[in-house]
C-alpha positions in Angstrom: 0.0 0.1 0.0 1.0 3.4 -0.8 1.4 5.1 -4.3 0.3 3.4 -7.5 0.1 4.0 -11.1 -3.1 3.1 -12.7 -3.8 3.0 -16.5 -6.9 4.6 -17.4 -8.4 6.1 -20.6 -7.6 9.5 -21.7 -10.8 11.2 -20.6 -11.3 9.2 -17.2 -12.7 11.3 -14.4 -12.5 9.6 -11.1 -16.0 9.6 -9.5 -16.7 12.1 -6.5 -19.0 11.5 -3.5 -22.4 12.9 -3.8 -21.6 16.4 -2.4 -18.6 16.7 -4.7 -16.2 17.3 -1.9 -14.0 14.2 -2.3 -13.2 11.5 -4.6 -14.7 8.1 -3.8 -12.2 5.4 -3.0 -12.2 2.8 -5.5 -10.3 -0.7 -5.3 -8.6 -2.5 -8.2 -9.5 -5.7 -9.5 -13.2 -6.5 -9.3 -13.1 -9.5 -11.7 -10.3 -11.2 -9.7 -11.8 -10.6 -6.3 -15.1 -11.8 -7.4 -13.5 -14.9 -8.8 -11.7 -15.7 -5.5 -14.9 -14.9 -3.6 -16.8 -17.4 -5.8 -14.1 -20.0 -5.6 -14.0 -19.7 -1.8 -17.8 -19.8 -1.6 -17.8 -23.1 -3.9 -15.1 -25.0 -1.9 -15.5 -23.7 1.7 -19.0 -22.5 1.7 -20.8 -19.0 1.5 -20.4 -17.9 5.0 -16.6 -18.7 5.1 -16.4 -16.6 1.9 -18.4 -13.8 3.5 -16.4 -13.6 6.7 -13.2 -13.8 5.0 -13.9 -11.0 2.4 -16.1 -9.0 4.6 -19.0 -9.6 2.1 -19.2 -10.4 -1.8 -17.2 -7.7 -3.8 -19.3 -4.6 -4.8 -18.5 -3.6 -8.2 -19.7 -0.1 -7.6 -16.6 0.2 -5.1 -14.3 -1.0 -7.8 -12.3 0.9 -10.8 -14.1 0.1 -14.1 -12.4 -2.5 -16.2 -11.6 -1.1 -19.6 -10.2 -2.8 -22.5 -6.3 -2.6 -22.4 -6.3 -0.7 -25.6 -8.5 2.1 -24.1 -5.9 2.3 -21.1 -3.6 5.0 -22.6 -3.0 7.4 -19.8 -1.4 7.2 -16.5 -2.8 8.2 -13.1 -1.1 8.2 -9.6 -3.2 7.1 -6.9 -2.8 6.4 -3.1 -3.9 2.9 -2.2 -3.4 3.3 1.4 -7.0 3.2 1.9 -9.0 2.0 -1.1 -7.7 4.1 -3.8 -8.0 7.9 -4.6 -6.2 9.8 -7.5 -3.4 12.1 -6.5 -3.0 13.3 -10.1 -4.9 13.9 -13.4 -4.3 11.5 -16.4 -0.9 11.9 -18.5 0.4 10.1 -21.2 3.8 9.4 -20.3 5.7 8.5 -17.0 7.7 11.6 -17.6 4.8 13.9 -17.8 3.1 12.4 -14.6 6.3 12.4 -12.6 6.8 16.1 -13.7 3.3 17.3 -12.6 3.8 15.2 -9.3 7.2 16.9 -8.4 5.9 20.3 -9.6 3.0 20.3 -7.7 4.6 19.0 -4.5 2.2 16.0 -4.5 2.2 13.8 -1.3 4.8 10.9 -1.4 3.7 10.2 2.2 1.7 12.3 4.5 3.3 15.8 4.1 6.4 14.6 2.4 7.1 15.3 -1.4 9.5 14.0 -3.5 11.8 15.4 -6.6 11.2 14.5 -10.3 13.8 11.7 -10.2 12.1 9.8 -7.3 8.7 10.3 -9.0 10.1 9.0 -12.3 11.3 5.8 -10.7 8.0 5.4 -9.1 5.9 6.1 -12.2 8.2 3.6 -14.2 8.0 0.9 -11.6 4.3 1.3 -11.0 4.3 1.3 -7.3 6.0 2.5 -4.1 5.2 1.6 -0.6 3.7 4.3 1.9 6.9 4.5 4.0 10.1 2.7 5.0 12.4 3.2 7.7 16.0 3.9 6.4 18.8 4.4 8.8 16.5 4.9 11.7 14.5 7.5 9.8 10.9 7.4 8.4 10.8 8.2 4.6 8.5 7.9 1.9 8.7 4.9 -0.3 8.9 6.9 -3.2 12.1 8.5 -1.9 13.3 4.9 -0.8 13.2 3.4 -4.1 16.5 2.6 -5.6 17.4 3.0 -9.2 
């Protein structure tokens, strides 16, 4: 959990709550979760699956699953909760990293990161929330090695 690059269509607008005051958190992988839920329900029983997953996966709480050829752009998400965007969509990792660095986007809490660190994260696809390096708490974005 931390920062995650998600591939989205060029015109994707992440949904807001009813009042429009914040983004609705959306999980990744509805089909995978639904398949795992059904597999467990079929092998161990419905109650076991409900207890393990906390209920059946809800498609409304997941990102849409677009065809791969439509997902031409990249957005940075925080996935410490269920997943909300911290950037608009960009065509390249370089554009996304530049925007994140220029705007002082959160790499963890109030921490930010320079372009080079964001670019490593954008290219790798994710970074953990935070790590301890030499006894100091730092963002996962800053801790990624080239």
